[in-house]
Backbone as CSV, one residue per row, in Angstrom:
resi,resn,N_x,N_y,N_z,CA_x,CA_y,CA_z,C_x,C_y,C_z
1,MET,-16.629,-122.116,-23.363,-15.379,-121.742,-22.704,-15.713,-120.671,-21.671
2,GLU,-15.250,-120.881,-20.431,-15.538,-120.032,-19.365,-14.697,-118.742,-19.513
3,ARG,-15.366,-117.605,-19.294,-14.733,-116.319,-19.345,-14.107,-116.033,-17.999
4,VAL,-12.777,-115.882,-17.992,-12.007,-115.578,-16.765,-11.808,-114.100,-16.673
5,THR,-12.273,-113.477,-15.576,-12.095,-112.103,-15.371,-10.933,-111.815,-14.476
6,LYS,-10.518,-110.531,-14.481,-9.395,-110.121,-13.620,-9.829,-110.296,-12.152
7,GLU,-11.041,-110.025,-11.829,-11.538,-110.222,-10.472,-11.523,-111.653,-10.018
8,HIS,-11.915,-112.520,-10.937,-11.932,-113.961,-10.684,-10.511,-114.450,-10.413
9,LEU,-9.566,-114.041,-11.240,-8.140,-114.430,-11.122,-7.572,-113.980,-9.834
10,MET,-7.891,-112.663,-9.457,-7.393,-112.080,-8.210,-7.960,-112.855,-7.018
11,ALA,-9.242,-113.255,-7.083,-9.840,-114.002,-6.006,-9.137,-115.358,-5.814
12,ASP,-8.865,-115.989,-6.969,-8.181,-117.295,-6.911,-6.808,-117.169,-6.290
13,ILE,-6.075,-116.127,-6.711,-4.691,-115.918,-6.182,-4.756,-115.561,-4.708
14,ASN,-5.750,-114.828,-4.260,-5.879,-114.505,-2.844,-6.201,-115.756,-2.084
15,VAL,-6.997,-116.669,-2.600,-7.260,-117.910,-1.895,-6.007,-118.742,-1.792
16,VAL,-5.188,-118.833,-2.805,-3.960,-119.561,-2.762,-3.008,-119.004,-1.751
17,LEU,-2.935,-117.641,-1.729,-2.047,-117.003,-0.778,-2.531,-117.209,0.695
18,ALA,-3.837,-117.106,0.861,-4.308,-117.382,2.217,-4.044,-118.848,2.628
19,ASP,-4.246,-119.800,1.722,-3.982,-121.171,2.043,-2.523,-121.355,2.369
20,ALA,-1.631,-120.723,1.583,-0.202,-120.858,1.835,0.213,-120.268,3.263
21,GLU,-0.399,-119.113,3.558,-0.127,-118.540,4.896,-0.598,-119.501,5.975
22,GLU,-1.742,-120.052,5.805,-2.300,-120.964,6.818,-1.393,-122.226,6.923
23,LEU,-0.913,-122.732,5.776,-0.100,-123.911,5.829,1.282,-123.568,6.514
24,LEU,1.778,-122.357,6.282,3.063,-121.999,6.932,2.823,-121.924,8.440
25,LYS,1.726,-121.375,8.949,1.443,-121.318,10.339,1.383,-122.743,10.930
26,GLN,0.693,-123.633,10.205,0.608,-124.955,10.699,1.881,-125.682,10.652
27,ALA,2.698,-125.407,9.678,4.008,-126.090,9.525,4.930,-125.741,10.670
28,ALA,4.795,-124.532,11.208,5.686,-124.110,12.304,5.434,-124.897,13.572
29,GLN,4.217,-125.531,13.721,3.895,-126.312,14.885,3.768,-127.807,14.536
30,ALA,4.121,-128.203,13.347,3.875,-129.621,12.941,5.084,-130.499,13.100
31,SER,4.768,-131.758,13.299,5.873,-132.808,13.323,6.352,-132.977,11.885
32,SER,7.441,-133.739,11.781,8.019,-133.890,10.384,7.047,-134.554,9.427
33,GLU,6.193,-135.481,9.898,5.214,-136.064,8.974,4.197,-135.056,8.594
34,GLN,3.655,-134.335,9.593,2.704,-133.288,9.256,3.316,-132.255,8.349
35,ALA,4.545,-131.828,8.574,5.182,-130.835,7.756,5.316,-131.343,6.339
36,ALA,5.594,-132.608,6.124,5.651,-133.130,4.810,4.321,-133.031,4.057
37,GLU,3.236,-133.364,4.799,1.915,-133.277,4.253,1.593,-131.825,3.928
38,LEU,1.853,-130.918,4.823,1.600,-129.515,4.584,2.382,-128.991,3.339
39,ARG,3.608,-129.432,3.223,4.414,-129.046,2.096,3.832,-129.588,0.814
40,ARG,3.266,-130.806,0.812,2.637,-131.407,-0.397,1.416,-130.598,-0.728
41,ARG,0.602,-130.212,0.265,-0.615,-129.464,0.062,-0.256,-128.028,-0.516
42,ALA,0.800,-127.449,-0.010,1.224,-126.138,-0.524,1.671,-126.224,-1.954
43,GLN,2.440,-127.243,-2.234,2.911,-127.485,-3.639,1.746,-127.709,-4.570
44,SER,0.789,-128.477,-4.126,-0.454,-128.703,-4.937,-1.155,-127.388,-5.180
45,ALA,-1.356,-126.598,-4.186,-2.070,-125.286,-4.358,-1.316,-124.389,-5.343
46,ILE,0.003,-124.354,-5.225,0.793,-123.531,-6.128,0.760,-124.083,-7.533
47,ALA,0.750,-125.363,-7.692,0.618,-126.001,-9.014,-0.707,-125.641,-9.623
48,ASN,-1.798,-125.675,-8.812,-3.130,-125.337,-9.347,-3.156,-123.921,-9.804
49,ALA,-2.522,-123.025,-9.046,-2.511,-121.617,-9.419,-1.779,-121.379,-10.694
50,LYS,-0.611,-122.088,-10.902,0.117,-122.009,-12.139,-0.665,-122.461,-13.328
51,VAL,-1.420,-123.590,-13.174,-2.237,-124.098,-14.234,-3.248,-123.026,-14.634
52,LYS,-3.912,-122.410,-13.649,-4.933,-121.413,-13.908,-4.312,-120.186,-14.622
53,LEU,-3.128,-119.795,-14.192,-2.497,-118.653,-14.882,-2.075,-118.974,-16.322
54,VAL,-1.579,-120.177,-16.532,-1.210,-120.574,-17.907,-2.465,-120.646,-18.806
55,ASP,-3.560,-121.185,-18.248,-4.843,-121.236,-18.983,-5.332,-119.866,-19.307
56,MET,-5.209,-118.938,-18.326,-5.660,-117.566,-18.621,-4.767,-116.919,-19.682
57,GLU,-3.509,-117.158,-19.601,-2.576,-116.614,-20.599,-2.951,-117.070,-21.997
58,HIS,-3.238,-118.333,-22.134,-3.616,-118.862,-23.436,-4.899,-118.205,-23.930
59,ARG,-5.867,-118.031,-23.046,-7.114,-117.400,-23.428,-6.925,-115.944,-23.868
60,VAL,-6.078,-115.287,-23.090,-5.787,-113.847,-23.471,-5.094,-113.749,-24.809
61,VAL,-4.094,-114.650,-25.051,-3.361,-114.657,-26.284,-4.289,-114.965,-27.418
62,ASP,-5.168,-116.040,-27.235,-6.141,-116.337,-28.300,-7.106,-115.198,-28.584
63,GLY,-7.575,-114.501,-27.538,-8.489,-113.392,-27.736,-7.814,-112.252,-28.438
64,THR,-6.488,-112.001,-28.099,-5.744,-110.945,-28.772,-5.547,-111.251,-30.267
65,LYS,-5.205,-112.482,-30.542,-5.019,-112.942,-31.953,-6.361,-112.742,-32.729
66,HIS,-7.433,-113.176,-32.101,-8.775,-113.009,-32.779,-9.056,-111.525,-33.009
67,ALA,-8.809,-110.670,-32.072,-9.073,-109.246,-32.242,-8.168,-108.703,-33.345
68,ALA,-6.917,-109.111,-33.375,-5.979,-108.616,-34.382,-6.454,-109.075,-35.779
69,ARG,-6.906,-110.335,-35.906,-7.425,-110.811,-37.210,-8.625,-110.055,-37.612
70,ALA,-9.566,-109.800,-36.680,-10.793,-109.038,-37.009,-10.481,-107.627,-37.426
71,THR,-9.511,-106.987,-36.742,-9.106,-105.640,-37.107,-8.451,-105.611,-38.474
72,ASP,-7.579,-106.553,-38.776,-6.947,-106.666,-40.061,-7.928,-106.850,-41.172
73,HIS,-8.920,-107.716,-40.934,-9.982,-107.974,-41.929,-10.733,-106.651,-42.185
74,TRP,-11.128,-106.011,-41.062,-11.939,-104.737,-41.231,-11.145,-103.688,-42.010
75,VAL,-9.894,-103.577,-41.695,-9.039,-102.573,-42.396,-8.923,-102.908,-43.816
76,HIS,-8.785,-104.190,-44.156,-8.707,-104.554,-45.594,-10.040,-104.307,-46.290
77,GLU,-11.165,-104.521,-45.594,-12.497,-104.324,-46.181,-12.861,-102.812,-46.292
78,HIS,-12.328,-101.979,-45.422,-12.705,-100.582,-45.318,-11.378,-99.733,-45.202
79,PRO,-10.551,-99.707,-46.234,-9.248,-98.997,-46.031,-9.447,-97.495,-45.849
80,TRP,-10.307,-96.851,-46.512,-10.523,-95.349,-46.346,-11.042,-94.978,-45.012
81,LYS,-11.953,-95.819,-44.494,-12.495,-95.566,-43.147,-11.329,-95.736,-42.139
82,ALA,-10.467,-96.725,-42.312,-9.376,-96.908,-41.395,-8.433,-95.708,-41.473
83,VAL,-8.185,-95.192,-42.640,-7.345,-94.028,-42.763,-8.018,-92.816,-42.053
84,GLY,-9.275,-92.641,-42.277,-10.007,-91.562,-41.581,-9.939,-91.715,-40.061
85,VAL,-10.143,-92.905,-39.570,-10.082,-93.156,-38.067,-8.708,-92.868,-37.591
86,ALA,-7.674,-93.368,-38.281,-6.286,-93.096,-37.890,-5.987,-91.635,-37.812
87,ALA,-6.436,-90.896,-38.838,-6.189,-89.454,-38.921,-6.872,-88.730,-37.785
88,ALA,-8.127,-89.126,-37.480,-8.912,-88.506,-36.377,-8.215,-88.758,-35.018
89,VAL,-7.778,-89.958,-34.849,-7.046,-90.333,-33.577,-5.749,-89.470,-33.455
90,GLY,-5.056,-89.386,-34.628,-3.824,-88.598,-34.650,-4.077,-87.112,-34.311
91,VAL,-5.138,-86.537,-34.831,-5.476,-85.170,-34.550,-5.839,-85.000,-33.061
92,LEU,-6.619,-85.894,-32.531,-6.976,-85.824,-31.152,-5.727,-85.937,-30.155
93,ILE,-4.848,-86.836,-30.530,-3.585,-86.988,-29.700,-2.781,-85.680,-29.816
94,GLY,-2.714,-85.156,-31.055,-1.951,-83.911,-31.209,-2.554,-82.749,-30.501
95,LEU,-3.880,-82.683,-30.431,-4.531,-81.635,-29.625,-4.261,-81.724,-28.173
96,LEU,-4.329,-82.986,-27.688,-4.074,-83.305,-26.255,-2.589,-82.955,-25.905
97,ILE,-1.708,-83.310,-26.766,-0.287,-82.990,-26.438,-0.053,-81.486,-26.559
98,ASN,-0.704,-80.817,-27.440,-0.522,-79.349,-27.641,-1.075,-78.575,-26.433
99,ARG,-2.035,-79.100,-25.760,-2.707,-78.347,-24.638,-1.760,-78.321,-23.437
100,ARG,-0.830,-79.133,-23.338,0.075,-79.212,-22.148,1.167,-78.120,-22.262
């Protein structure tokens, strides 16, 4: 499974936006047949971007579920360590809030 990064997604979105801008410029000077083709190409580019976004959403949700299951498993295996970690985090947050 390919790992999709934020930078990769932003690059894809920028390409789609650049293509859409170019298609709009061309459509302003196009005949009705050319405009229809440009509209079709723009719709195709947008559809591809939507597919990539949905795919990324599914990957993020799956990764989040996996992390939640792993955390739940670890907490059940090490309950006192989990309590200690939670207490330490609470103390740190309390100290940070108290400093203000």
